[in-house]
N, C-alpha and C positions, 0 to 999 in steps of 0.2 A: 548489603550491609545489615548488620544485626542491631539490636537495641543497645549493645554495650557502648558504642561511641556516643550515643545520645545521652546515656547516663553520665559519661565523662563531661559532656557539655553542660548538663544540668548542674553537676558539682561545681563547675567553673563559674556558672552564672549565679549560683546561690539559691537558697530556698524561696526567696521572695520573687524570683523570676516567673513563677507559675508557668513553667515551660510545658507546652503541649504539642502533640502531633496533630495536624489538621489536614483537611482535604481528602484527596484520593487515597493517601496512605492509610487513613483510618478506615475508609470504606473497604479497601482491599484486605486489610488485616482482619476485619470482621468477616469477610467472605472467604478468607483463606486463600486469596489469590496472590501470586508473586507480584512484586512491584519494585521499581528501582528508585523512585523518588520519595524522599522524606521531607515534607514541608513542616516547619515548626513555627509556632507563634508564642509570644511571651509578653508579659506585662512591662518588661524593661524597655527603655528607649534604645534606639539603635546604637547611639554613642556608648552607652553603658555596656551593651552586648559586645561591641568591638573591644573595649578596654579590658573587660574581664576574660574574654576568650583569648585575647593575645597574651594576657598575663599568665594564662594556663598553657601557653606554648602552642596555641592553635593559630593557623593561618586564617585571616579574615579579609574579605573583599567587600568594600562598600558599594554594592551593586545597585541599590535603589533607595538611597537615604531619604529622598523626597517622599517616598511611599512607606518609609519605616522598615526597609528591608536591607539586611546584610547577608552575605554568603559565608558560611564557615566550612572549611575543608575538614571533613572527618574521614579518616582512613582513605584518603584520596578521592572521596566523594563530596561534591559540592552540595551543601544543604542550606536552603534559604531559611532565615530566621526573621520573622516579621513581627513588629510590635502590634499588639491589639489596636485595631483602628476602625473607624467608620468612614464611609466615603461621602464626598460631597456630590454635587450634581454631575450627571453625565451629559455632556453636550455633543460629543462626537460619536456616540454609539460604540465606544470602545473603552475609555478609561475615565475615571473621575477627574474633575477639574481641581479638586483638593481632597486631602485626607485629614482626619483628626485623630491624633495618637492619644493613647492613654485611656481608652474606653474599657468597659468590662468585656470579658470573653464572649458572653452571650450576644452582645451587640456586634462584636466582630463577626461571629458566625452568621448573623442575620443578613450580611451583605453578600453572602455566597449564593451560587446559582441554584443548586438542587439540594434537597434535604439529605440525600445520601452523601453529599460532599460537605455538609454543614455540621459535622460532629468533631469532637476533639477527645484525644486520649492523653491523660497526664503522663509525662515521661517519669518512669520510676514507679508507676502504679497509681491506682485511684479509679474512681467511677467515671464511666463514659459520660461526656458532656454532650447532650443530645436534645437541645431545646425545641427542635422542629420535627421530631418523629422520624429521623433518618433510619434508625435501626428497624422500626416497624415497616418502613418502605423497603428496606432490604429484604425483610421476611416475605413481603408480598410481591417482590420483584417489580417495584414501581419507581418511575422517575417522576418526581414532583418538584415544581419550583418552590423555593423558599418564599413564603408570603404570596404577594400578587404576581402572577406570571407576566402580566402585561408590563409591570414595572421592571421586573428582572430582565425581560427581553428588550426593554427600551434602554436599559443601561449598557448592555453589551450585545451587539448584533450577532456575535458568534455563538451565544448561548443556545439559540434554537438548533443550530447545527450540532452543538455538543450534546443536546438531548438525543438527537438521532444517532450520534456516534456512541454514546453510552448504551443505547438500546442494542446496537450491533455488537458491542464488546461484551455486555453483560447478559444479553437475552432478556432484558426488562421491557415492560410496556410503559409508554408515556401516559401519565394520568390525563384524564379527559380535559380538564380546564387548562392544563399546561399545554397540551397539544392544540387546543382551540385558540390559544393566544398567539401561536406562531404566525398564521396568515395575517394577523393584524399588526405584525411587526416586521414585515418583509422589507420595508423601506429602511429600517435600521440595519437589518442584515445585509442589505445591499452596500452599505458603507464599509463592510469588513474588507481588509486587504486580501488579495487573492492568495498571498503566501500563507496566511493563517487559514484560509478556507481549504487550500490544498492539504495542509497538514492534518486537518480534521477529517477530510474525505479519505485520505490515505489510511488513517487509523480506523475509520469506519469500515473500509473495505477489508482490512486485515483482521477485523473482529470475528468472534466465534459465529455470529449470525448476521452476516452483512445484509441479507435479505430484509431483515427487520428494519435496519437503518435506511436502506434504499426505498422501501415502501413508505416510510415516514417522509422522506424527501418528496416523493410523489404526492402524498396525501396533503402535505402542509403547504405546498407551493414553493418550497426551497429549491426543488429541482429546476424550475424555470429560471432561477437566478444564476445558477452556476453550471448546470448540465441540461440545458433545454433540448439538446440533441437526443436525449434518452426518451423523452415523452412519447414519440411515435412508436416506440417499441411495445408500449402497453397495449395489449389486445391485438397485436399484429399476428394474424394466424399464419401457420406454416403448412408444410406438406406432410405426406404420409410417413416421412422419415422421422417426424417429431410428434411427441404427444402434447407438447406445450406450445403456447404462443411464444413470440420472441422474448418478451420480458420474463416470463416465468422460466423459460429455458435458460436465460442469462443468470437468473437468481440460482437456479439449480447448479449451473456450472460453477458459480462462485462457491456454493456450498461444498462442492466436491474438490475444490482447488486448495492446495497448500497455502497457508497465510503469508505469502511473500508478495511484496508490492507489485513487482513486474507481472507475476502470474495473475494476481487479483485484478489489476487494472486491465490486463489483456482479456480476462474473462468478462469484465464489464463491457468492454468496447468491441469485442471481436465481431459481433453481429449488429452493431449500431447502424450499419449501412443497409441492413435488410429492408426496413420499411420503404426506403427510397428506391429500391430496386425490385420491389415485389411486382410480379406479373402473373397472369393467368394464361396458361397454354390452351391450345384448342381442345386438348383432352381433359380440361378442367384441373390440371395439376398446377400447383403453385410453384413458381421458380423465383430465384434471387440471383440472376446472372450478374456477375460483376460486383457482388456485395462486398467482397474482400477489399477491392480497391476503394469503394465508397467508404467502408469502415476505416480504412487507413486515413483517408482525407479528413473524416470527422474526428478521429482520434487526434490527429495533428492539430486541428483547430481547437479542440478541448484542451490539450496540453499546452498549446501556445497561450491560451487565455489564462490558464492556471499557473503558468510559469514553471512547469515541471522541468526536472533536470533532463539534459540531453541523454544521459545514460538510461533513464527510465523510458524516455520516448523511443530510443532505439530498440530496447528490449521488447517493449510492447508492440512496436511496429513489426519486428521480426516474427513474433508469435502470431500476430494477426495475419501476416503475409503467408505463413505456412499452415494455418489451421485448416485450410481447405484441401491440403495434400494428404491423401490416404494411401500409403503403400499397401499393396495387397500381395497375396500369394503368387499372383501372376507375374509380379516383378522379378526380373533376374537380379543376380548379385550386382551386376554392373549398374543397373538402375538404382539399386539401394545405395551403392557407393556414391552415385551422383547426387542422391538425395542428402546423404551425410555431408557431401561437399557443400551443398547449398545452405545447410544449417550452419556449417562452419563459416562460410562467407558472410552470413548474417550475424555472426557472433553468438549463436545459440548452441548450447550443449544438448546432447541427446536427452538427458534426464529432464531438463526443463520442457523441452518439446513433448516428451512422453507424458509428463504430469498434466500438461495442458490438454493434450489429445484425449487422455483417459477421462478427465473431468468433462470435456466436451461430449464425449460419447455417452457417459453416464447421464449427462444433463438432457439428452434427447428423450429420456423417459420411456423408451420402448426397446424391446429386444436387448435389454441391458446385459443379461448373462452372455448372450451370443457375442455382443460387442466387446465385452470384457475378455472373453476367451480369445477372440481374434486379436485383440490388442496384445495379450500376453505372448501369443505365438509370434506376432510381428516383432515385439521387443526382444524376444529370445534370439530371433534371427539377426536383428540389427546389432545386438550385443556381441554376437559371435564375429560379425564383420568388424566391429570396432576393436575387438581384442586383437585382431590380425593387424591392426595399425596400418590400414591402407593409405597410400599417398592421396591426399585430398586437395592439395594446392600445388602450384608450380614450385613453391619452396621445398616440397617434398621430393622433387624429381632428383634422380641420381646424377644428372648433369645440371650444373647451375648455368646462369647466364654467361659467365666468363668462358666456360668450357664450350658452350654453343657458339659464341662469337669467334673463338679460336678455331673451331671446326669449320665455320663458314668463311673465315678470313675477312670478316666484316666488323665494323663497329656497331654499336647498339642502334636501335630504331624500332619502328612499328613491326618490322618483320620478326624481331626477336620475340615479342609478346605473342604474336600469332603462332609462331613455331612452338612456343612453350604451351600454349593452349591446345594445340594439336597433339603434342606429346602427352599432355595430361589426359586428354580424352582416351588415348590409346592405353594409358596406364590404368585408368578407371575401368576400362573394359577388361583388361588383363593385368593385374598387378605384377605378374611375372616379367612384364616388359621393362619394369623399372630397375634396370641395371645399366651400368655405363656402356657395356658392349652393345646391348640390344637397343638402347636409346640412341647410341651413336649411329648404328645401322639405320634406324628409322629416321633420324634427323637427316642423314645423308640422302635418303630416298626422297624425303619431303622437299629438301633444298635442291634436288636434281644434281647431286654430286656423284652419283654412281652411274 
């Protein structure tokens, strides 16, 4: 959405509305970053906003009148419009017990979390309102609490995590006093609902520099609140195939991974089981036998605690399950087809597995060029096989279950599934077998009908 609909709303509300853009939209406008949300603030009371907006033919939803907020639909986009307000006491570590409407804009901005989010841009033009030095902090790439950070973090326990998230998204450093206040407010952060926590962690992981945010979680003590399973990864040494310890390797994999939720969460958790499975062999070599299974268990525990969606859990589990599989030049076409089948059975497409594998290889930090070259050769070979559209499941067989039952003269039962699996194995070995005539001959032999 552009500024034009905002100008229409300003005209509807009148010049005395003092309509301004606030929050993240201002920050992103000044940084030249794309953004989807436009939050507005105004001197007008919410009832007046609703009356004047509706009179101008705009749809208005009274989404939060008790907090001075209404939502106006502009070009099919919901835009929150909140009356300038100050907040009362925060008793639950999340929201104020009361709000006072009708304050000045500077007082409204003083209740916000960080200076880079405490600026306002007048709709229709005018000077930036920046009472706390947000523009200067943007220039120095700094995340700084508005006023006393201990007070800001006592008000809303999610704010410490938001500081880490903004660091990951923007590549900014958290100012020293702001960072030092986080460990002193962990009990407030502990009160935050896991749904809100998961949303922030997901945004953090999809940021441009997730390693910055994750290191802040570790440094501040927030990691122990929500992701304690990650702590043993820090400093956990690996073997000659890796340049980095488990934690640094994980951060490197995240850095190379496309910013999609499933891929980033899988990158974070794919080796979380390594510390618990680390052993030293007689030759002095470090091993992590069974770490994939251990990582799956820990990932499921983490996602259960954070109430992640089943779709995300399944995608991440599939990526973790397959991250230790490394097809090589020694594999025959049949073995490659069986691998493609296993990906399909887990709901993974080849592109996602490939993106994960390439990031994992790069994240090892050694022999990178060789690993990348091998990966490209492998992907070219698998792409050729995929283009041939080989049958990868019993649904792709040239004879369906009905035809096989008719051939056997029997009703359905366990025998049918066993027969289909044997036929599929033969087809994976040689796709040319997948014709009605050849499958009929093979099925007859398996059933002892010849």
